Structures are given as structure tokens and as C-alpha cells.
C-alpha positions in Angstrom: -9.2 -2.7 1.1 -12.7 -2.0 -0.1 -14.1 -2.9 3.4 -11.7 -0.4 4.9 -12.8 2.4 2.5 -16.4 1.4 3.1 -15.9 1.9 6.8 -14.3 5.4 6.3 -10.7 4.3 6.2 -8.0 5.9 4.1 -5.1 4.6 2.0 -1.7 5.6 3.3 1.0 4.7 0.8 4.8 5.0 1.1 8.0 3.8 -0.6 11.6 4.7 -1.0 13.3 6.0 -4.1 11.4 5.2 -7.3 8.9 3.4 -5.1 8.0 6.7 -3.4 6.9 8.0 -6.9 4.8 4.9 -7.3 3.2 5.5 -3.8 2.4 9.0 -4.9 1.0 7.7 -8.2 -1.4 5.2 -6.6 -2.6 7.9 -4.2 -3.4 10.1 -7.2 -5.4 7.2 -8.8 -7.5 6.9 -5.7 -8.0 10.6 -5.1 -8.6 11.6 -8.7 -10.1 8.5 -10.5 -9.8 8.8 -14.3 -12.8 6.6 -15.0 -16.1 8.5 -15.0 -18.5 7.3 -12.3 -15.8 6.0 -10.0 -15.7 7.9 -6.7 -12.7 9.6 -5.2 -11.4 7.9 -2.1 -9.2 9.4 0.7 -5.6 8.6 0.3 -2.2 10.2 1.1 1.4 9.4 0.4 4.1 9.7 3.1 7.3 11.5 2.1 9.2 10.1 5.1 12.0 7.8 4.2 14.2 6.1 6.8 12.6 6.6 10.3 10.0 9.1 9.0 7.4 6.5 7.9 6.9 5.0 11.3 6.6 8.4 12.9 4.1 9.6 10.2 2.0 6.5 10.5 1.9 7.1 14.2 0.6 10.6 13.5 -1.8 9.9 10.7 -2.7 6.2 10.8 -6.0 5.1 12.3 -7.2 1.5 12.8 -9.6 1.6 9.8 -6.8 2.8 7.4 -4.7 0.8 4.9 -0.9 1.0 4.9 0.4 0.2 1.4 4.2 -0.2 1.2 5.9 -0.4 -2.2 9.6 -1.5 -2.2 11.9 -2.7 -5.0 12.9 -5.5 -2.6 11.9 -6.9 0.7 15.0 -5.9 2.6 14.3 -2.3 3.5 14.3 -1.9 7.3 12.4 1.5 7.2 9.6 -0.2 5.3 9.6 -3.2 7.6 9.5 -0.9 10.7 6.6 1.1 9.2 4.6 -1.9 8.3 5.1 -3.4 11.8 3.9 -0.1 13.4 0.9 0.0 11.0 0.1 -3.6 12.0 0.3 -2.8 15.7 -2.1 0.2 15.2 -4.6 -2.1 13.4 -4.2 -0.8 9.9 -4.7 -3.3 7.0 -1.1 -3.9 5.8 -0.4 -4.5 2.1 3.2 -4.8 0.7 4.2 -4.8 -2.9 7.7 -6.2 -3.0 10.3 -7.2 -5.5 13.5 -9.3 -5.4 14.0 -12.2 -3.1 11.3 -13.2 -0.6 13.7 -13.4 2.4 14.2 -9.7 3.3 13.1 -7.8 6.5 9.7 -7.0 5.0 8.9 -10.4 3.5 9.7 -12.1 6.8 7.7 -9.7 8.9 5.0 -11.7 10.7 1.4 -10.8 10.6 1.2 -8.7 7.4 -2.2 -9.0 5.8 -1.2 -9.1 2.2 2.2 -9.5 0.5 2.5 -9.4 -3.3 6.0 -10.3 -4.2 7.6 -10.1 -7.7 10.4 -12.6 -7.6 12.8 -10.9 -10.0 16.1 -9.1 -9.7 15.3 -6.9 -12.7 14.0 -3.7 -11.3 12.1 -2.9 -14.5 10.1 -6.2 -14.2 9.5 -5.6 -10.5 8.2 -2.0 -11.1 6.0 -3.0 -14.0 4.4 -5.8 -12.0 3.9 -3.4 -9.1 2.3 -0.8 -11.2 0.0 -3.4 -12.7 -0.8 -4.7 -9.2 -1.8 -1.4 -7.7 -4.0 -0.6 -10.7 -5.7 -4.0 -10.3 -6.1 -3.2 -6.6 -7.7 0.1 -7.5 -10.1 -1.6 -9.9 -11.0 -4.3 -7.3 -11.7 -1.7 -4.6 -14.2 0.0 -7.0 -15.8 -3.3 -8.1 -16.5 -4.1 -4.4 -17.6 -0.6 -3.5 -20.2 -0.8 -6.3 -21.6 -3.9 -4.6 -21.8 -2.8 -0.9 -23.8 -5.8 0.0 -20.6 -7.9 -0.1 -18.8 -5.5 2.2 -20.9 -6.0 5.3 
């Protein structure tokens, strides 16, 4: 992710239901960092849902961007379709999933990174996903502070 930001890419986050709120939350973290000295990074969340994510990624997604999908399980077809479209456009694809690892998203070939929380308890899934995207934010900034490793 840091390499993509270093090259001028943006984060495009999306999710359905409560995961849409998490997508908006992670975007706020990148755009308005709360830690002094950390730079703001370009990010947006897609309000889409259903077929909208794929269309919106087609309009806004560029090859240097990052598509971050957040889903309570790996079975959402709209999320799977959007990630497939992002992959085809050359975006870095990152999926934060919950539940079983056998849904449409989890089985999608060619995703760059899939972080799956194997739990049927939505509270555990959400807490792990929130922790994961905060760790991703931190790692992006750690690597951006050492640009020599991004070349």
C-alpha cells in the first residue's frame, strides 16, 4: 500500500452495511491523520452497494490506486465483482473478510491481499477488521517515512 501511495495512488475503500461505515472510517484515518507529523493521504469511500461499486471503480479507479474491500463475510457478490474489476484495472486489491473462507470474495483468484477473520461472531470480525485497518494505516506511514525501501 505504501508503494502505491508513494507513486501517487489513492485508497478507494468500500463495504456493505456496517462495513460501509468502516470503509468511511478508514478513509477518514488516511485523509485526516490524528497523529501529529503523519501526512494526509488521498482516500475516498464508495457509497455504492450492489452493482454500484464496480461502476464507481470504473469511474474513479486508476492503476496506481488501492481497492480496500471490507465485508462481514466472504460471500458478497457485489464485493467480489468490485474486487475483480479493480484487479482487472491494475489496482492493488486488499480484502478484509469475516466468516468462512469459502465465499465468492475469498475464492476470487488473483487478489493481492486477503485478511480473513475466521469467526461467525460479527463483533469479533468487526473488532479484528478495525484493528487490521489501523495496523495497515500505521504500516503505510512507517514505510512512507523510509522512502528508500519503496523504490
